[in-house]
GUMI-813483 format. One record per residue (C-alpha): x, y, z; residue number from 1. Coordinates in nm, 4 decimals. Example, Ala and Ser with C-alpha at 12.3 -4.5 7.8 and 13.67 -1.06 7.14 Angstrom:
         X         Y         Z  mitor
    1.2300   -0.4500    0.7800      1
    1.3670   -0.1060    0.7140      2
***
This chain:
         X         Y         Z  mitor
   -2.4878  -12.2799    3.3068      1
   -2.4787  -12.3143    3.6800      2
   -2.8488  -12.4681    3.6429      3
   -2.6864  -12.7296    3.4148      4
   -2.4062  -12.8025    3.6363      5
   -2.6269  -12.8720    3.9318      6
   -2.8567  -13.0868    3.7094      7
   -2.5790  -13.2749    3.6076      8
   -2.4484  -13.3228    3.9316      9
   -2.7933  -13.4252    4.1014     10
   -2.8894  -13.6721    3.8093     11
   -2.5629  -13.8771    3.8605     12
   -2.6212  -13.8582    4.2605     13
   -2.9927  -13.9587    4.2291     14
   -3.1214  -14.1245    3.9086     15
   -3.4635  -14.0907    3.8232     16
   -3.5529  -13.7849    4.0597     17
   -3.7471  -13.5268    3.8700     18
   -3.6689  -13.1405    3.8630     19
   -3.8240  -12.8107    3.8823     20
   -3.5957  -12.5247    3.7677     21
   -3.5919  -12.1458    3.7105     22
   -3.4518  -12.1885    3.3781     23
   -3.5593  -12.5144    3.2433     24
   -3.9088  -12.5630    3.4271     25
   -4.0171  -12.8988    3.5068     26
   -3.8385  -13.2118    3.4168     27
   -4.0138  -13.5396    3.4773     28
   -3.8210  -13.8144    3.6461     29
   -3.8798  -14.1941    3.6469     30
   -3.9343  -14.1606    4.0200     31
   -4.2447  -13.9936    4.0706     32
   -4.1941  -13.9254    4.4438     33
   -3.9069  -13.7170    4.4170     34
   -3.7673  -13.4074    4.2605     35
   -3.5151  -13.1212    4.3126     36
   -3.6466  -12.7584    4.2956     37
   -3.3513  -12.5600    4.1957     38
   -3.2778  -12.1580    4.1852     39
   -2.9350  -12.1557    4.0266     40
   -2.8726  -11.7815    4.1246     41
   -3.1463  -11.6242    4.3421     42
   -3.0701  -11.2498    4.3599     43
   -2.9451  -11.2372    3.9928     44
   -2.9320  -10.8391    3.9972     45
   -2.7302  -10.8241    4.2893     46
   -2.5003  -11.1014    4.1217     47
   -2.4929  -10.8758    3.8153     48
   -2.3936  -10.5737    3.9921     49
   -2.1442  -10.7556    4.2171     50
   -2.3394  -10.7048    4.5330     51
   -2.2634  -11.0179    4.7102     52
   -2.5972  -11.0899    4.8143     53
   -2.6649  -11.3999    4.6222     54
   -2.7431  -11.7495    4.6477     55
   -2.7785  -12.1043    4.5032     56
   -3.0636  -12.2879    4.6374     57
   -3.1674  -12.6277    4.6101     58
   -3.4550  -12.8256    4.7940     59
   -3.5655  -13.1881    4.7788     60
   -3.9222  -13.2616    4.7588     61
   -4.0772  -13.6020    4.8583     62
   -4.4263  -13.6786    4.7492     63
   -4.5243  -13.3052    4.7625     64
   -4.3540  -13.2056    5.1034     65
   -3.9891  -13.0497    5.1105     66
   -3.7716  -13.2752    5.3231     67
   -3.4149  -13.1310    5.2825     68
   -3.2610  -12.7902    5.1681     69
   -2.9677  -12.5980    5.0757     70
   -2.8867  -12.2320    5.0299     71
   -2.5389  -12.1277    4.9641     72
   -2.3762  -11.7841    4.9201     73
   -2.0500  -11.8701    4.7430     74
   -1.8952  -11.5110    4.8234     75
   -1.9220  -11.5501    5.2082     76
   -1.8742  -11.9070    5.1784     77
   -2.1968  -11.9584    5.4103     78
   -2.3826  -12.2676    5.3521     79
   -2.7292  -12.2980    5.4944     80
   -2.8762  -12.6542    5.5242     81
   -3.1658  -12.8232    5.6812     82
   -3.3413  -13.1804    5.6791     83
   -3.6755  -13.2530    5.7907     84
   -3.6807  -13.3212    6.1645     85
   -3.3063  -13.2584    6.1995     86
   -3.2822  -12.8956    6.2455     87
   -3.1029  -12.6236    6.0494     88
   -2.7502  -12.5126    6.0241     89
   -2.5040  -12.2760    5.8679     90
   -2.1637  -12.4144    5.7941     91
   -2.2434  -12.6769    6.0768     92
   -2.3454  -12.4241    6.3352     93
   -2.7275  -12.5009    6.4769     94
   -2.9598  -12.2189    6.3687     95
   -3.2366  -12.0794    6.5742     96
   -3.4899  -11.7976    6.4739     97
   -3.4558  -11.4764    6.6743     98
   -3.6717  -11.4650    7.0049     99
   -3.8157  -11.1003    6.9781    100
   -4.1755  -11.0777    7.0659    101
   -4.2475  -10.7430    6.9861    102
   -4.3213  -10.5907    6.6278    103
   -4.1300  -10.2546    6.7123    104
   -3.8122  -10.4327    6.8281    105
   -3.8102  -10.6415    6.4975    106
   -3.5956  -10.6185    6.1978    107
   -3.7795  -10.6995    5.8847    108
   -3.6450  -10.8345    5.5481    109
   -3.9020  -10.6943    5.2746    110
   -3.8011  -10.7883    4.9168    111
   -3.9114  -10.4645    4.7158    112
   -4.0615  -10.5526    4.3675    113
   -3.8989  -10.4337    4.0503    114
   -4.0001  -10.1422    3.8591    115
   -4.3274  -10.2165    3.6626    116
   -4.4349  -10.4957    3.9031    117
   -4.8019  -10.5135    3.9861    118
   -4.7361  -10.5199    4.3453    119
   -4.5568  -10.1756    4.3753    120
   -4.8626   -9.9967    4.5002    121
   -4.9236  -10.2477    4.7471    122
   -4.5569  -10.2713    4.8502    123
   -4.5422   -9.8960    4.8859    124
   -4.8794   -9.9294    5.1329    125
   -4.6904  -10.2079    5.3242    126
   -4.3540  -10.0514    5.3698    127
   -4.5602   -9.7231    5.5165    128
   -4.7411   -9.9252    5.7658    129
   -4.4692  -10.1493    5.8691    130
   -4.2050   -9.8435    5.8972    131
   -4.4364   -9.6969    6.1791    132
   -4.4467  -10.0183    6.3629    133
   -4.1012  -10.1987    6.3346    134
   -3.7098  -10.1252    6.4118    135
   -3.6002  -10.1066    6.0670    136
   -3.6653  -10.2593    5.7210    137
   -3.3997  -10.4035    5.4801    138
   -3.4186  -10.5223    5.1300    139
   -3.1975  -10.8190    5.0603    140
   -3.2545  -10.8652    4.6933    141
   -3.2441  -11.2323    4.7322    142
   -3.5456  -11.3996    4.9326    143
   -3.3576  -11.7238    4.9372    144
   -3.0768  -11.5609    5.1301    145
   -3.3456  -11.3622    5.3501    146
   -3.5129  -11.6802    5.4466    147
   -3.1605  -11.8118    5.5478    148
   -3.0899  -11.5091    5.7651    149
   -3.4274  -11.5218    5.9122    150
   -3.3490  -11.9051    6.0068    151
   -3.0219  -11.7822    6.1501    152
   -3.1798  -11.4970    6.3542    153
   -3.0028  -11.2190    6.1858    154
   -3.3578  -11.0600    6.0696    155
   -3.6492  -11.1155    6.2868    156
   -3.9112  -11.1593    6.0176    157
   -3.9559  -11.1563    5.6427    158
   -4.1840  -11.0443    5.3576    159
   -4.1993  -11.1129    4.9788    160
   -4.4648  -11.1053    4.7302    161
   -4.5050  -11.2404    4.3576    162
   -4.2065  -11.4949    4.3795    163
   -4.1921  -11.8718    4.2426    164
   -4.1487  -12.1793    4.4322    165
   -3.7871  -12.2374    4.3625    166
   -3.7154  -11.8902    4.5278    167
   -3.8558  -12.0131    4.8570    168
   -3.8820  -12.3913    4.8740    169
   -3.5355  -12.4631    5.0416    170
   -3.5943  -12.1420    5.2843    171
   -3.9212  -12.2542    5.3874    172
   -3.7609  -12.5704    5.5431    173
   -3.4836  -12.3717    5.6925    174
   -3.6893  -12.1356    5.8803    175
   -3.9098  -12.4422    6.0002    176
   -3.6221  -12.6376    6.1197    177
   -3.4861  -12.3222    6.2856    178
   -3.8197  -12.3035    6.4873    179
   -3.9954  -12.0652    6.2888    180
   -4.3010  -12.0162    6.0814    181
   -4.3751  -11.8947    5.7255    182
   -4.7274  -11.8425    5.5668    183
   -4.9013  -11.6895    5.2895    184
   -4.9402  -11.3076    5.3124    185
   -5.2818  -11.2706    5.2991    186
   -5.4442  -11.6092    5.3696    187
   -5.3947  -11.9685    5.5431    188
   -5.2811  -12.0839    5.1743    189
   -4.9562  -12.2520    5.1010    190
   -4.6824  -11.9695    5.0101    191
   -4.5200  -12.2189    4.7764    192
   -4.8503  -12.1962    4.5736    193
   -4.9527  -11.8375    4.6153    194
   -4.6272  -11.6933    4.5703    195
   -4.6613  -11.4368    4.8858    196
   -4.4610  -11.5368    5.1635    197
   -4.4175  -11.3772    5.5267    198
   -4.1940  -11.5140    5.8096    199
   -4.1305  -11.4931    6.1827    200
   -4.1383  -11.6703    6.5012    201
   -4.4705  -11.7782    6.6517    202
   -4.5214  -11.4452    6.8353    203
   -4.4048  -11.2146    6.5528    204
   -4.5942  -11.3785    6.2366    205
   -4.9537  -11.2966    6.3550    206
   -4.8446  -10.9301    6.4394    207
   -4.6528  -10.9234    6.0857    208
   -4.9625  -11.0391    5.8993    209
   -5.1879  -10.7995    6.0786    210
   -4.9882  -10.5246    5.9647    211
   -5.0015  -10.6281    5.5800    212
   -5.3780  -10.6770    5.6342    213
   -5.4041  -10.3367    5.7811    214
   -5.1916  -10.1810    5.4759    215
   -5.4299  -10.3593    5.2329    216
   -5.7516  -10.2306    5.3840    217
   -5.6253   -9.8696    5.4502    218
***
C-alpha cells in the first residue's frame, strides 16, 4: 500500500518518469532519462516488531546517475534529503560525515544477514575481525537508515551485503553529499550493481575495506 501511494503521488508530480520499486519491479516511463527508485519500507522486520528503526526511501535517477534522494523515518520524524551538488540535510540541518580517522575509534553500522543467508559465514568472519579493530558495532536493521546515520555522523562507517539497489540508492547520494564515500566491499565496482556496500570518510573507508579483505583471506 505504501508503494502504491508513493507511485501515485510521484506519477502525478512527474508524469512520464519510470520506476524501480521493491514490490512491483521495473515500470518503464515515456521519459527514458528519469526514474524513481523506491523502497516503501526499508527495515520491514523492525517495522513488524514495532522497532522504530525503519524508513521510506526514494531516489531520483537521471541518465543512470542518482541526483536526488529522500529517506524518512516516520517514527522519529527525521527526513534525510540530498540533491546532487547541493549538500545533504536532516530536517533542514546540514549534514557532514564524522571526522574520525582511526579505525579503533570508529562506530560501525554492520547489517547482519538473516538466517539462512549465504553470507552468514562471511558475516561472522567480518564481525570477528572488526570487533578486534573498531570501537563498536551496531546493527540497525535498515541500511537506508544506516546510510542516513552515516551521512549525519552518528556512525563512522557502514557495511552491508547482499542488498538491492532500492535499499541504498538514496543513501549513496546522502553520504556523498555529506562529504563521505561509498564503495563495493570487495572491489572497485559500483555497489548499486553488486549489492555489497561499505561507506565512511576518506580516511576510514580504505581501512574498513582492508579489514573486510583480511576477514575473507583469513
